[in-house]
N, C-alpha and C positions, 0 to 999 in steps of 0.2 A: 504493500500500500504506500502511495506517495505521501510525503509529509504535507500537512496543511499549508495553505498559501502563507499564513502569518509566520509559520516556522521557517519556510523557505526564505522569506524576506529577512527574518532575524539572522539566519545563517549567512545571507549575503551581506548584511550590515557588519556582522562580526568579521567576515573575510576582508571587507574594505577597510575596517578599522585596523586590523592587524597589518594591512598593507602599509599604513603610515609608519609603523615601527620598522618594518622590514626595509622600506625604501630609505628611511633615515639612516639605518645602519649601513646599507650598501653605499649610500652617497658619502657617509663619513669615512668609510674605508677607502673609497675611491679617492678622497681628498687627502688620504694619508694621516688622518687624525685618530687618536685614541678617544674613547668616551670621556676620559679625564681632561684631555686637551680641549675638546669641544666645550665641555662644561665650563672650564676656566675662561674661555674666550667669550662666552655669553653670560657669565656670571651666575651659574646655577650649580647644583651639586652633581657629581658624577652619578650618584644613585638615581637622580631624576632622569638623566639621559638613558640609563639602563632600563628603568621602568617604562619609559616611552618606547624604546626599541623592542621591549618584550611585551608590549601591549598591556602592561599592568596599570597604566594610567594614561589619561589624555592631557596633553600640555595646554596651558593657557594660550590665548591668542598672542599675548606679549612674548612668551617663550617661543612660540612658533615663528613669529616674525624675526626674532633674533637668530633662530636656527637657519631659516631660509636665506637671510642676508649673509650669514657666515659661510654657508655652503654654496652660495650663489645659485640657488634654485628657486622655483616658485612653490607655493603651498600646494598647487594642483599637482606638481611633480611628486611631492611626498604622498599625496592621497591616492595617486594612480597605482593600483595593485597589479598592473601588468597589461600586456597587449590583448585585452579581451574584446575590443571592438575597434572599428576603423579609426575612431577619434584618437586612439593612442598611437597611431602610426604617424611619425613626424612628417611623412611625405604625402599625407592624405590630401592636402590642399593642392599640391602640384598634380596629383594623379586624377583625382575625382572631383574635388571641390564640393563634395557633399558628404555629410556624416550624419548618421542616425544614432542617437543615444537612447537606449532602452532604459526603463525605470530601474532595473537591477544592475545597470552598467554605469550609473552615475558615480562620479568621484564624490566621496563623502567625507565631511569633517564634522565631528560631533564635539561640542564643548559643554559637557555636563555641568560644569561649575557655573555656567551662564544660562543653562537651559536651552541652548541653541543647537540646531542641526542644519548644516549647509549641504546642499546637493547641487553639484555643478551640472547644469543642463546642456551647456555647450560642450563640445568634445574635449576642449582643453582651455587653458587660460592664455593662449598665445595669439588669439585673434584680436580683432578691433574692439570687440565687446564681450562682456561676460554675462551670462544669464544664469541666475542662481535661484533654486527653490529653498526656502528657509522655513523652519518650524521652530516656534519659541513657546515654551510652556508658560502657564499662568504665573504671574509674579516674577518672571525671569527677564533677562535682557542685560544690556550694558549699563554699567554704573559710571563709566568714564567716556568722555567725548573722544571721537576719532576724527581725523581729517587727512586728506591726501594732497599731494603737491599739485595735482591737476585733475580734471575730469568732471563727470556728471553722473548722478545716480538717479534711478527711478524705482519706486516701490509700489507694487500693486497688491492689495490685500485680497486674498482668496477666501479666507475664513477667519472669524474671530475679530478682535479689536487690537490695534497696534498704535502705540504712542511713538511718534517720531519727533525727536527734538533736533532742531537745526538752529544753531546760534542760541539766541535768547527765547525763541518761540518753540512751543510744543504743539504738535498737530495730532489730533486723535483721528485715526483712520478706521473705517468700518469696511465690511465686505464690498468690493467694487471700487473703493476709493484708491486713487493713485497720486503719489507725490513725486515731484522731480526737483532736484536741488543741486547747487554747485558743490561738488565733493570737497572743495578746499575749505568749506565752512565746517566748523565743529558740529558733529552729529552723533546721535545714538538712538537705539531702538529699545522699547520696553513693552511688555505685555502686562497691563494692569487688569485685564479681564479675567473671567473665570474658566476659560477654555483655551486650548492651544491655538495660537494664531499662526496662520500659514500665509506666506506671501512670496511673490516672485520679485526679484531685484535685478535690474539691468545696470551694469557698471561699465562705464567707458572712461578711460581704458581699463582693462582687467586689473584687479588688485589681489586676488587670491593667489 
């Protein structure tokens, strides 16, 4: 008997999450760094690097950003668990210029400490834009503002209620609402509702 769909999805999620640790370890070794050396460079403990590589913990967004900067990769590179679909082929644009990403093939980044789950809908983060499916639990979200050197972001709420703070203003979005803003402005997202909020985010240029 085949496992139920929910179990299949859970197994796929576990596989993609373990891919983060595997890819981190492979890239670290490729750069000729020990776990201790990488930890010292980004200001964390060697045990944290070990836990991330062994999928025993999920790093914070700040730690992830430091890792990708130090290893000169993107977050999408670390989330990619292998060449499972055409979008993982670096030459797909030159050959076909078309890529289909199935639901169970999305690159996944889960941040349990912030109640966030990012799923990359575009095949990678190397194109002109990035399309991301985001789920955020009740009472969860960012506590600190983020900003980027350039670009624009749009957020379309599919389910639930989402509070988007941009600068000094906070905008409450409901199902069907869409907000677009200059990504250089300080911004953050929170879910103050009673159910999981689901939204799609378009980011130009890609930042994951």
